[in-house]
C-alpha positions in Angstrom: -36.5 -41.4 -287.8 -35.0 -39.4 -290.6 -31.3 -38.7 -291.0 -29.2 -37.0 -293.7 -25.4 -37.5 -293.5 -23.2 -35.3 -295.7 -25.7 -35.2 -298.5 -24.6 -33.4 -301.6 -26.5 -32.8 -304.8 -25.9 -30.5 -307.7 -27.4 -29.7 -311.1 -24.9 -29.1 -313.9 -22.2 -27.0 -312.3 -24.3 -25.6 -309.4 -24.1 -27.3 -306.0 -27.6 -27.1 -304.6 -26.9 -28.9 -301.3 -23.5 -29.4 -299.8 -22.7 -31.8 -297.0 -26.2 -31.4 -295.5 -26.4 -33.2 -292.2 -29.4 -33.3 -289.8 -31.5 -35.7 -287.9 -35.2 -35.7 -287.0 -36.6 -37.7 -284.1 -40.1 -39.2 -284.2 -42.5 -36.4 -283.3 -39.8 -33.8 -284.1 -40.4 -30.5 -285.8 -37.9 -29.0 -288.3 -38.0 -25.9 -290.4 -35.8 -25.5 -293.5 -35.6 -21.7 -293.8 -34.3 -19.6 -296.6 -35.0 -17.8 -299.8 -36.4 -19.5 -302.9 -34.2 -21.4 -305.2 -31.6 -22.7 -302.7 -32.7 -26.4 -302.6 -35.3 -26.6 -299.9 -37.8 -28.5 -302.0 -35.0 -30.8 -303.2 -34.6 -32.1 -299.6 -38.2 -33.4 -299.7 -37.7 -34.9 -303.2 -34.6 -36.7 -301.9 -36.4 -38.0 -298.8 -39.2 -39.4 -301.0 -36.9 -41.0 -303.5 -37.7 -38.6 -306.4 -34.1 -37.4 -306.5 -30.8 -39.1 -305.7 -27.9 -37.5 -304.0 -24.5 -37.7 -305.7 -22.8 -38.0 -302.3 -23.9 -38.9 -298.7 -26.5 -41.1 -297.3 -30.2 -40.7 -296.2 -31.6 -42.9 -293.5 -35.1 -43.8 -292.5 -35.4 -45.5 -289.1 -31.7 -46.2 -289.3 -32.0 -48.0 -292.7 -30.4 -46.4 -295.8 -32.9 -45.2 -298.2 -33.6 -47.8 -300.9 -36.7 -49.1 -302.8 -38.2 -50.7 -299.7 -37.6 -47.8 -297.3 -38.8 -45.3 -299.9 -42.1 -47.2 -300.2 -42.4 -47.3 -296.4 -41.8 -43.6 -295.9 -44.2 -42.7 -298.8 -47.0 -44.7 -297.2 -46.5 -42.9 -293.9 -46.1 -39.4 -295.3 -48.4 -36.6 -296.4 -46.6 -34.2 -298.7 -48.3 -30.8 -299.2 -46.5 -29.2 -302.2 -46.0 -25.5 -302.8 -47.9 -26.1 -306.1 -51.6 -26.1 -305.1 -52.7 -27.4 -308.5 -53.1 -31.0 -307.4 -56.1 -32.0 -309.4 -59.2 -31.0 -311.3 -63.0 -31.4 -311.1 -65.3 -31.1 -308.2 -63.5 -31.0 -304.8 -65.7 -33.8 -303.4 -65.0 -36.0 -306.4 -61.3 -35.3 -306.2 -61.1 -36.3 -302.6 -63.1 -39.5 -303.2 -60.7 -40.4 -306.0 -57.6 -40.0 -303.8 -59.2 -42.4 -301.3 -59.9 -44.9 -304.0 -56.2 -45.4 -304.7 -54.9 -48.8 -303.6 -52.4 -47.3 -301.1 -55.2 -45.5 -299.3 -57.8 -48.3 -299.2 -57.1 -49.3 -295.6 -57.5 -45.7 -294.4 -61.0 -45.0 -295.4 -62.4 -41.5 -295.7 -63.7 -40.4 -292.3 -66.5 -38.1 -293.4 -67.5 -37.3 -289.9 -64.4 -35.1 -289.3 -64.6 -33.3 -292.6 -66.9 -30.5 -291.4 -64.7 -29.9 -288.3 -61.5 -29.7 -290.4 -63.2 -27.4 -292.9 -64.4 -25.1 -290.2 -60.9 -25.0 -288.8 -59.5 -24.2 -292.2 -62.2 -21.6 -292.8 -63.6 -23.4 -295.8 -67.4 -23.2 -296.4 -69.2 -26.5 -296.9 -70.2 -25.4 -300.4 -66.5 -25.6 -301.6 -66.9 -29.4 -301.8 -69.1 -28.9 -304.8 -66.9 -26.3 -306.5 -64.5 -27.0 -309.4 -61.1 -27.2 -307.8 -59.3 -25.4 -310.7 -61.6 -22.4 -310.2 -60.7 -21.9 -306.5 -58.3 -19.2 -305.3 -54.7 -20.0 -304.4 -55.5 -19.8 -300.7 -58.5 -22.1 -301.1 -56.5 -24.7 -303.0 -53.8 -24.5 -300.4 -56.3 -25.2 -297.7 -57.9 -28.1 -299.6 -54.4 -29.7 -300.0 -54.0 -29.4 -296.2 -57.5 -30.8 -295.6 -56.6 -33.9 -297.8 -53.3 -34.4 -295.9 -55.1 -34.4 -292.6 -57.8 -36.8 -293.8 -55.1 -39.3 -294.9 -54.1 -39.6 -291.2 -50.4 -39.7 -291.9 -47.9 -39.3 -289.1 -45.2 -37.6 -291.1 -45.9 -34.2 -292.8 -43.7 -32.6 -295.4 -45.1 -29.0 -295.7 -43.7 -27.0 -298.6 -44.6 -23.3 -298.3 -48.1 -24.3 -297.2 -49.0 -21.0 -295.7 -47.8 -18.7 -298.5 -51.3 -17.8 -299.7 -53.0 -17.5 -296.3 -53.8 -14.4 -294.3 -51.8 -13.7 -291.2 -54.4 -15.0 -288.7 -55.0 -18.3 -290.4 -51.3 -18.7 -291.2 -50.4 -18.5 -287.5 -53.2 -20.8 -286.6 -52.0 -23.5 -289.0 -48.3 -23.1 -288.0 -49.3 -23.6 -284.3 -51.5 -26.5 -285.2 -48.8 -28.5 -286.9 -45.9 -27.5 -284.6 -47.7 -28.3 -281.3 -48.8 -31.8 -282.1 -46.7 -34.4 -280.2 -47.8 -37.3 -282.4 -46.7 -35.9 -285.8 -43.3 -35.6 -287.3 -43.3 -32.3 -289.2 -40.7 -31.0 -291.7 -41.6 -27.6 -293.1 -40.1 -25.4 -295.8 -40.6 -21.7 -295.8 -39.0 -18.3 -296.3 -41.8 -16.8 -294.1 -40.5 -15.3 -290.8 -43.8 -16.3 -289.0 -42.5 -19.9 -288.9 -39.5 -18.7 -286.9 -41.9 -17.7 -284.1 -43.2 -21.3 -283.7 -42.6 -23.0 -280.4 -40.2 -26.0 -280.3 -39.1 -26.1 -283.8 -35.5 -26.8 -285.0 -34.5 -24.2 -287.6 -32.1 -25.2 -290.4 -31.1 -22.1 -292.3 -30.1 -22.8 -295.9 -28.1 -20.5 -298.2 -26.5 -18.5 -295.4 
Protein backbone atom coordinates (compact mmCIF):
# COMPACT_ATOMS: atom_id res chain seq x y z
CA UNK A 1 0.00 0.00 0.00
CA UNK A 2 2.81 2.42 0.96
CA UNK A 3 6.36 2.19 -0.29
CA UNK A 4 9.43 4.39 0.13
CA UNK A 5 12.33 3.80 -2.22
CA UNK A 6 15.70 5.40 -1.42
CA UNK A 7 14.07 8.51 0.01
CA UNK A 8 16.47 11.25 1.01
CA UNK A 9 15.67 14.57 2.64
CA UNK A 10 17.88 17.12 4.30
CA UNK A 11 17.54 20.52 5.91
CA UNK A 12 20.42 22.92 5.21
CA UNK A 13 23.54 20.76 5.59
CA UNK A 14 21.98 18.04 7.74
CA UNK A 15 20.70 14.81 6.16
CA UNK A 16 17.56 13.87 8.05
CA UNK A 17 16.68 10.72 6.10
CA UNK A 18 19.13 8.90 3.85
CA UNK A 19 18.11 6.22 1.36
CA UNK A 20 15.07 5.24 3.42
CA UNK A 21 13.42 2.18 1.90
CA UNK A 22 10.48 0.25 3.32
CA UNK A 23 7.10 -1.15 2.30
CA UNK A 24 3.81 -1.50 4.19
CA UNK A 25 1.16 -3.93 3.05
CA UNK A 26 -2.54 -3.24 3.60
CA UNK A 27 -3.29 -4.14 7.21
CA UNK A 28 0.41 -4.00 8.09
CA UNK A 29 1.85 -2.55 11.29
CA UNK A 30 5.12 -0.58 11.31
CA UNK A 31 6.93 1.19 14.12
CA UNK A 32 9.53 3.89 13.43
CA UNK A 33 11.63 3.74 16.55
CA UNK A 34 14.35 6.08 17.74
CA UNK A 35 15.17 9.16 19.76
CA UNK A 36 13.64 12.56 19.10
CA UNK A 37 14.92 14.79 16.31
CA UNK A 38 16.02 12.10 13.83
CA UNK A 39 13.30 12.55 11.23
CA UNK A 40 10.51 10.23 12.32
CA UNK A 41 7.75 12.84 11.99
CA UNK A 42 9.18 13.89 8.61
CA UNK A 43 8.27 10.44 7.28
CA UNK A 44 4.59 11.14 7.95
CA UNK A 45 4.84 14.64 6.47
CA UNK A 46 6.38 13.17 3.31
CA UNK A 47 3.64 10.56 3.09
CA UNK A 48 0.91 13.20 3.36
CA UNK A 49 2.56 15.55 0.88
CA UNK A 50 3.52 18.27 3.37
CA UNK A 51 7.22 17.76 2.60
CA UNK A 52 8.99 16.72 -0.61
CA UNK A 53 11.99 14.44 -0.77
CA UNK A 54 15.09 15.67 -2.57
CA UNK A 55 15.74 12.13 -3.84
CA UNK A 56 13.84 8.87 -4.07
CA UNK A 57 10.21 8.00 -4.71
CA UNK A 58 7.17 7.42 -2.50
CA UNK A 59 4.39 5.15 -3.78
CA UNK A 60 0.79 4.74 -2.68
CA UNK A 61 -0.92 1.66 -4.11
CA UNK A 62 1.92 1.38 -6.64
CA UNK A 63 1.39 4.95 -7.92
CA UNK A 64 4.04 7.61 -7.33
CA UNK A 65 2.93 10.24 -4.87
CA UNK A 66 1.46 13.24 -6.70
CA UNK A 67 -1.43 15.68 -6.22
CA UNK A 68 -4.03 12.99 -6.91
CA UNK A 69 -2.54 10.23 -4.79
CA UNK A 70 -1.84 12.65 -1.92
CA UNK A 71 -5.50 13.65 -1.87
CA UNK A 72 -6.52 9.98 -1.91
CA UNK A 73 -4.23 9.01 0.96
CA UNK A 74 -5.29 12.01 3.07
CA UNK A 75 -8.95 11.02 2.71
CA UNK A 76 -8.19 7.52 3.97
CA UNK A 77 -5.80 8.49 6.76
CA UNK A 78 -6.17 9.57 10.37
CA UNK A 79 -3.05 11.41 11.52
CA UNK A 80 -2.73 11.74 15.30
CA UNK A 81 0.04 14.26 15.86
CA UNK A 82 2.43 14.41 18.80
CA UNK A 83 1.12 17.96 19.33
CA UNK A 84 -2.20 17.52 21.18
CA UNK A 85 -3.26 21.17 20.73
CA UNK A 86 -5.55 20.46 17.79
CA UNK A 87 -8.30 22.97 18.53
CA UNK A 88 -10.08 25.11 21.07
CA UNK A 89 -13.50 25.53 22.61
CA UNK A 90 -15.79 22.87 24.01
CA UNK A 91 -14.77 19.35 23.07
CA UNK A 92 -18.27 18.54 21.81
CA UNK A 93 -18.31 21.63 19.57
CA UNK A 94 -14.83 20.88 18.28
CA UNK A 95 -15.82 17.33 17.27
CA UNK A 96 -18.98 18.58 15.54
CA UNK A 97 -16.90 21.13 13.63
CA UNK A 98 -14.49 18.44 12.38
CA UNK A 99 -17.42 16.44 11.03
CA UNK A 100 -18.82 19.55 9.32
CA UNK A 101 -15.80 19.72 7.00
CA UNK A 102 -16.67 18.82 3.42
CA UNK A 103 -14.20 15.94 3.33
CA UNK A 104 -16.00 14.32 6.29
CA UNK A 105 -19.59 14.89 5.14
CA UNK A 106 -20.07 11.34 3.89
CA UNK A 107 -18.85 9.78 7.13
CA UNK A 108 -21.32 11.16 9.60
CA UNK A 109 -20.69 11.26 13.32
CA UNK A 110 -21.79 7.96 14.89
CA UNK A 111 -22.83 9.25 18.31
CA UNK A 112 -23.87 5.77 19.43
CA UNK A 113 -20.26 4.59 19.66
CA UNK A 114 -18.96 7.71 21.42
CA UNK A 115 -19.74 6.46 24.98
CA UNK A 116 -18.09 3.09 24.28
CA UNK A 117 -14.93 4.68 22.90
CA UNK A 118 -14.77 7.20 25.73
CA UNK A 119 -15.08 4.40 28.27
CA UNK A 120 -12.27 2.52 26.51
CA UNK A 121 -10.09 5.65 26.61
CA UNK A 122 -11.03 6.28 30.26
CA UNK A 123 -12.61 9.63 29.48
CA UNK A 124 -15.60 10.77 31.57
CA UNK A 125 -18.74 11.83 29.70
CA UNK A 126 -18.40 15.31 31.24
CA UNK A 127 -15.22 15.96 29.23
CA UNK A 128 -17.37 16.64 26.15
CA UNK A 129 -18.51 19.88 27.77
CA UNK A 130 -15.04 20.94 28.93
CA UNK A 131 -12.88 23.51 27.17
CA UNK A 132 -10.32 21.55 25.16
CA UNK A 133 -7.47 23.96 25.86
CA UNK A 134 -7.94 23.46 29.63
CA UNK A 135 -7.55 19.67 29.49
CA UNK A 136 -4.39 17.89 30.61
CA UNK A 137 -1.89 16.62 28.04
CA UNK A 138 -3.09 13.04 28.53
CA UNK A 139 -6.74 14.03 28.08
CA UNK A 140 -5.94 15.96 24.90
CA UNK A 141 -4.06 12.96 23.57
CA UNK A 142 -7.04 10.70 24.22
CA UNK A 143 -9.48 13.15 22.60
CA UNK A 144 -7.27 13.18 19.49
CA UNK A 145 -7.36 9.37 19.42
CA UNK A 146 -11.15 9.44 19.92
CA UNK A 147 -11.60 11.75 16.92
CA UNK A 148 -9.34 9.58 14.77
CA UNK A 149 -11.45 6.52 15.60
CA UNK A 150 -14.74 8.34 14.97
CA UNK A 151 -13.51 9.31 11.49
CA UNK A 152 -13.45 5.57 10.63
CA UNK A 153 -10.27 5.75 8.61
CA UNK A 154 -8.39 2.61 7.61
CA UNK A 155 -4.86 4.07 7.78
CA UNK A 156 -3.56 5.44 11.07
CA UNK A 157 -0.42 7.54 11.42
CA UNK A 158 0.30 7.69 15.14
CA UNK A 159 3.00 10.11 16.26
CA UNK A 160 3.97 9.56 19.92
CA UNK A 161 0.29 9.06 20.78
CA UNK A 162 0.97 7.31 24.10
CA UNK A 163 3.62 9.68 25.47
CA UNK A 164 1.32 11.28 28.07
CA UNK A 165 -0.56 8.14 29.15
CA UNK A 166 -0.03 5.94 32.18
CA UNK A 167 1.51 2.50 31.69
CA UNK A 168 -1.75 0.53 31.84
CA UNK A 169 -3.63 2.67 29.33
CA UNK A 170 -0.56 2.97 27.10
CA UNK A 171 -0.29 -0.81 26.76
CA UNK A 172 -4.04 -1.08 26.18
CA UNK A 173 -3.95 1.40 23.28
CA UNK A 174 -0.81 -0.13 21.75
CA UNK A 175 -2.52 -3.53 21.75
CA UNK A 176 -5.73 -2.03 20.36
CA UNK A 177 -4.05 -0.55 17.30
CA UNK A 178 -1.57 -3.32 16.61
CA UNK A 179 -4.01 -6.22 16.82
CA UNK A 180 -6.60 -4.90 14.34
CA UNK A 181 -6.38 -6.81 11.06
CA UNK A 182 -8.39 -4.18 9.15
CA UNK A 183 -6.21 -1.15 9.89
CA UNK A 184 -2.88 -0.20 8.40
CA UNK A 185 -0.94 1.37 11.27
CA UNK A 186 2.30 3.34 11.15
CA UNK A 187 3.49 4.48 14.55
CA UNK A 188 6.31 6.74 15.69
CA UNK A 189 7.76 6.35 19.17
CA UNK A 190 10.87 6.28 21.28
CA UNK A 191 8.95 4.35 23.96
CA UNK A 192 10.21 0.75 24.43
CA UNK A 193 6.66 -0.41 25.28
CA UNK A 194 5.91 -0.30 21.55
CA UNK A 195 8.66 -2.85 20.95
CA UNK A 196 6.67 -5.39 22.98
CA UNK A 197 3.69 -5.21 20.59
CA UNK A 198 2.85 -8.36 18.67
CA UNK A 199 3.28 -8.50 14.90
CA UNK A 200 4.81 -5.12 14.29
CA UNK A 201 7.71 -4.39 11.96
CA UNK A 202 10.29 -2.19 13.67
CA UNK A 203 12.34 0.28 11.62
CA UNK A 204 15.05 1.76 13.81
CA UNK A 205 16.21 5.22 12.83
CA UNK A 206 19.37 6.98 13.86
CA UNK A 207 21.26 3.78 14.66
